[in-house]
C-alpha positions as CSV (number, residue, x, y, z in Angstrom):
1,M,186.5,2.3,10.3
2,P,187.5,-1.3,11.1
3,D,187.4,-3.8,8.2
4,Y,184.8,-5.9,10.0
5,V,182.7,-5.9,13.1
6,V,181.1,-8.9,14.8
7,K,178.4,-8.4,17.5
8,V,176.4,-11.0,19.5
9,L,172.9,-9.7,20.2
10,Q,170.7,-11.4,22.8
11,F,167.1,-10.6,23.7
12,N,165.1,-12.2,26.5
13,Q,162.1,-9.9,26.4
14,T,160.0,-8.2,23.8
15,R,162.3,-5.8,21.9
16,S,162.7,-3.9,18.7
17,K,166.1,-2.9,17.4
18,H,167.1,-0.7,14.4
19,L,169.9,-2.3,12.4
20,F,171.7,0.1,10.1
21,A,174.4,-1.2,7.7
22,G,176.3,2.0,7.4
23,R,179.2,1.4,5.1
24,Y,179.2,-2.3,5.6
25,Y,177.7,-5.4,4.0
26,S,175.7,-6.9,6.9
27,L,174.9,-10.5,7.6
28,V,172.7,-11.5,10.5
29,L,172.7,-15.2,11.4
30,I,170.0,-16.4,13.8
31,T,171.6,-18.9,16.2
32,R,168.6,-19.3,18.5
33,G,165.0,-18.3,18.5
34,T,162.7,-16.5,16.0
35,A,162.8,-12.9,14.9
36,H,161.0,-10.7,12.4
37,F,162.8,-8.2,10.2
38,R,161.0,-5.2,8.7
39,W,161.9,-3.0,5.8
40,G,159.2,-0.6,4.5
41,N,156.2,-2.8,3.8
42,E,158.2,-6.0,3.6
43,R,158.5,-8.4,6.5
44,W,160.6,-11.6,6.9
45,C,160.2,-14.2,9.6
46,C,163.5,-15.8,10.4
47,N,164.1,-18.8,12.6
48,T,167.2,-20.6,13.9
49,E,169.8,-21.1,11.1
50,D,168.3,-18.4,8.9
51,L,170.4,-15.7,7.4
52,F,169.4,-12.1,6.8
53,L,171.5,-9.9,4.6
54,F,171.4,-6.2,3.6
55,K,173.8,-3.9,1.8
56,P,175.7,-0.7,2.7
57,G,173.4,2.3,3.3
58,E,170.4,0.0,4.0
59,Y,168.7,-0.8,7.3
60,A,166.2,-3.2,8.9
61,M,164.1,-3.2,12.0
62,L,164.4,-6.3,14.1
63,D,161.3,-7.3,16.2
64,F,161.4,-9.9,18.9
65,A,158.0,-10.8,20.3
66,G,159.4,-12.5,23.4
67,G,158.4,-16.0,24.3
68,R,159.6,-19.2,25.9
69,F,163.0,-19.1,24.2
70,P,165.4,-16.1,24.1
71,L,166.7,-14.7,20.8
72,E,170.3,-14.9,19.9
73,L,171.9,-13.7,16.7
74,L,175.3,-12.9,15.3
75,W,175.6,-9.7,13.4
76,V,178.7,-9.6,11.1
77,Q,179.6,-6.5,9.1
78,L,182.2,-6.4,6.4
79,S,183.6,-3.3,4.7
80,P,184.1,-3.2,0.9
81,C,187.8,-2.9,1.6
82,A,187.6,-6.2,3.6
83,L,185.8,-7.9,0.8
84,A,188.4,-6.7,-1.7
85,T,191.2,-8.0,0.5
86,L,189.6,-11.4,0.8
87,S,188.9,-11.7,-2.9
88,D,191.2,-13.3,-5.4
89,E,191.7,-13.2,-9.2
90,T,188.8,-15.6,-9.8
91,T,186.3,-14.4,-7.2
92,D,185.3,-10.8,-6.5
93,L,183.4,-11.1,-3.3
94,E,181.9,-7.6,-3.3
95,M,180.7,-8.1,-6.9
96,S,179.3,-11.4,-5.9
97,F,177.2,-9.8,-3.1
98,N,175.7,-7.5,-5.7
99,V,175.1,-10.3,-8.2
100,V,173.1,-12.3,-5.7
101,P,169.6,-10.9,-6.5
102,F,168.7,-9.1,-3.3
103,R,168.4,-5.8,-1.6
104,H,167.4,-7.4,1.6
105,I,167.1,-11.2,1.6
106,A,166.3,-13.9,4.2
107,V,167.5,-17.4,3.3
108,H,167.6,-20.7,5.2
109,A,171.2,-22.1,5.3
110,D,171.3,-25.9,5.2
111,S,172.5,-27.6,8.4
112,E,176.1,-28.1,7.3
113,I,176.6,-24.5,6.1
114,S,174.8,-23.1,9.2
115,M,176.9,-25.1,11.6
116,L,180.1,-23.9,9.9
117,M,178.9,-20.3,9.9
118,K,178.0,-20.3,13.5
119,S,181.4,-21.8,14.5
120,L,183.3,-19.3,12.3
121,A,181.2,-16.3,13.6
122,R,181.9,-17.2,17.2
123,R,185.7,-17.4,16.4
124,M,185.4,-14.0,14.8
125,V,184.1,-12.6,18.1
126,T,187.2,-13.8,19.9
127,L,189.8,-12.9,17.2
128,P,190.6,-9.4,18.5
129,N,191.8,-11.1,21.7
130,E,194.2,-13.4,19.8
131,R,196.5,-10.7,18.3
132,D,199.6,-12.3,19.8
133,N,198.9,-15.8,18.6
134,F,201.1,-17.3,15.9
135,G,199.9,-16.6,12.4
136,N,197.0,-14.5,13.7
137,S,196.7,-12.3,10.6
138,L,196.6,-15.3,8.3
139,F,194.2,-17.2,10.5
140,E,191.9,-14.1,10.8
141,E,191.8,-13.7,7.0
142,S,191.0,-17.4,6.5
143,V,188.1,-17.3,9.0
144,L,186.6,-14.2,7.3
145,K,187.0,-15.5,3.8
146,M,185.4,-18.9,4.7
147,F,182.5,-17.1,6.5
148,V,181.7,-14.8,3.5
149,V,182.0,-17.7,1.0
150,L,179.6,-19.8,3.0
151,A,177.1,-16.9,3.3
152,L,177.1,-16.4,-0.5
153,R,176.8,-20.1,-1.1
154,A,173.7,-20.2,1.1
155,C,172.2,-17.4,-1.0
156,I,173.1,-19.1,-4.3
157,H,171.6,-22.4,-3.0
158,A,168.4,-20.7,-1.9
159,E,168.1,-19.0,-5.3
160,Q,168.6,-22.3,-7.1
161,H,165.9,-24.0,-5.0
162,K,163.6,-21.1,-5.8
163,A,164.3,-21.4,-9.5
164,Q,163.7,-25.2,-9.4
165,G,160.4,-24.6,-7.5
166,S,159.3,-22.2,-10.2
167,R,160.4,-24.6,-12.9
168,K,158.0,-27.2,-11.5
169,H,155.1,-24.9,-12.1
170,F,156.1,-24.1,-15.6
171,M,157.2,-27.6,-16.6
172,M,153.7,-28.9,-17.2
173,D,152.9,-26.2,-19.7
174,E,156.2,-26.8,-21.4
175,L,155.5,-30.5,-21.4
176,F,152.1,-30.1,-23.1
177,L,153.6,-27.9,-25.8
178,Y,156.4,-30.4,-26.4
179,I,153.9,-33.3,-26.7
180,R,151.8,-31.3,-29.1
181,A,154.8,-30.4,-31.2
182,H,155.9,-34.0,-31.5
183,I,152.6,-35.8,-31.4
184,T,153.1,-37.5,-34.7
185,E,156.3,-39.1,-33.4
186,E,156.9,-41.8,-30.8
187,I,157.3,-40.0,-27.4
188,T,158.8,-41.8,-24.5
189,L,159.6,-40.8,-20.9
190,E,163.3,-41.2,-21.8
191,Q,162.9,-38.6,-24.5
192,L,161.1,-36.2,-22.1
193,E,163.9,-36.8,-19.5
194,Q,166.5,-35.7,-22.0
195,A,164.4,-32.8,-23.3
196,F,163.7,-31.3,-19.9
197,F,166.7,-32.4,-17.9
198,V,164.3,-33.8,-15.3
199,S,164.1,-37.4,-14.1
200,R,161.6,-39.5,-15.9
201,H,160.3,-40.7,-12.6
202,H,159.7,-37.1,-11.5
203,I,157.9,-36.3,-14.7
204,A,155.7,-39.3,-14.5
205,R,154.8,-38.6,-10.8
206,E,154.1,-34.9,-11.3
207,F,152.1,-35.5,-14.5
208,K,149.9,-38.0,-12.7
209,R,149.5,-35.8,-9.7
210,Q,148.5,-32.7,-11.7
211,T,146.4,-34.3,-14.5
212,G,145.1,-37.5,-12.9
213,Q,146.4,-39.6,-15.9
214,T,149.7,-41.1,-17.0
215,V,151.9,-39.4,-19.6
216,H,151.4,-42.4,-21.9
217,R,147.6,-42.2,-21.6
218,Y,147.6,-38.5,-22.4
219,I,149.8,-39.0,-25.5
220,I,147.5,-41.7,-26.8
221,K,144.4,-39.6,-26.3
222,A,146.1,-36.6,-28.0
223,K,147.0,-38.9,-31.0
224,L,143.5,-40.2,-31.1
225,D,142.1,-36.6,-31.1
226,L,144.3,-35.9,-34.1
227,C,143.1,-39.1,-35.9
228,C,139.5,-38.2,-35.3
229,H,140.2,-34.8,-37.0
230,Y,141.6,-36.6,-40.0
231,I,138.7,-39.1,-40.2
232,E,136.3,-36.1,-40.1
233,Q,138.2,-34.7,-43.1
234,G,137.4,-37.9,-45.0
235,R,140.9,-39.3,-45.1
236,P,141.4,-43.1,-45.6
237,I,141.7,-45.0,-42.3
238,T,144.9,-46.6,-43.6
239,E,146.4,-43.1,-43.9
240,V,144.9,-41.7,-40.7
241,Y,146.8,-43.9,-38.2
242,R,150.2,-42.9,-39.8
243,L,149.3,-39.2,-39.8
244,G,148.3,-39.6,-36.1
245,G,151.7,-41.0,-35.2
246,F,150.6,-44.6,-34.4
247,G,153.3,-47.2,-35.3
248,G,150.8,-49.8,-36.6
249,Y,147.2,-50.2,-37.5
250,N,146.5,-52.8,-34.8
251,H,147.7,-50.5,-32.0
252,F,145.6,-47.7,-33.4
253,F,142.5,-49.9,-33.8
254,R,142.6,-51.2,-30.2
255,A,143.3,-47.7,-28.7
256,F,140.5,-46.1,-30.8
257,K,137.9,-48.7,-29.8
258,Q,138.9,-48.6,-26.1
259,E,138.6,-44.8,-26.1
260,Y,135.4,-44.3,-28.1
261,G,133.6,-47.6,-27.9
262,M,133.5,-48.0,-31.7
263,T,135.9,-48.8,-34.5
264,P,137.5,-46.1,-36.7
265,K,135.2,-47.1,-39.6
266,Q,132.1,-46.9,-37.3
267,Y,133.2,-43.5,-36.2
268,F,133.6,-42.5,-39.9
269,R,130.0,-43.7,-40.6
270,S,128.6,-41.8,-37.6
271,V,130.3,-38.6,-38.8
272,Q,128.9,-39.1,-42.3
273,K,125.5,-39.7,-40.9
274,D,125.6,-36.6,-38.8
275,A,126.8,-34.6,-41.8
276,H,123.8,-35.8,-43.9
277,A,121.4,-35.1,-41.1
């Protein structure tokens, strides 16, 4: 079998086509239009500049619903032997294909990667007609290697973006846990930036968006909740503000009165009164 195969597929009318990888690693790059890929109960909608990949022995059903614009895609198939030839001592391309977490995967290549991939794939179509050109074998290998590396980079970038998106969902829970664990200390946005490797501006913006209050306000209220707990235990006010993580009594006093509408001593008396009642 040839080391690689490149096909240009074009559809102007409604069409379904069975794509079988055979012994190849298959990469389908949408160069124009929109297509749907089906595999079992899974379905992917791919648009221009999207990349669909599947491994040897696997298949996919391509559906084109027709429409105003025709569908054009480049189907590139590379054998394990070709990937081994293109690899070097630091990068095993076949192993890289299997490390990228996919059976079938659809990713959106950024504009620069997509532009390069389309250009390289089109050159791959014409390479068989350039056998007599100077340095053809070297040129052919370079084109193939660049195309595969760009495809894998697109997958890696897509996975990183996905992970970052997931991290945004989990970061808030992690942030609450961190604040609770360090509530008796002075907590600043600079510290949170270093602890979570996320910009302080992003943390402040996301916290405000998801909670409706600033990080600073949340920390102050958490410290005051802890101080109320100590007051209810009957601890001296002069000890309470230190246990709650306030740097000074005046700061504690102002924050407490602003939050509860009474001084710490008045709160203590109200607690005592309720207890007697």
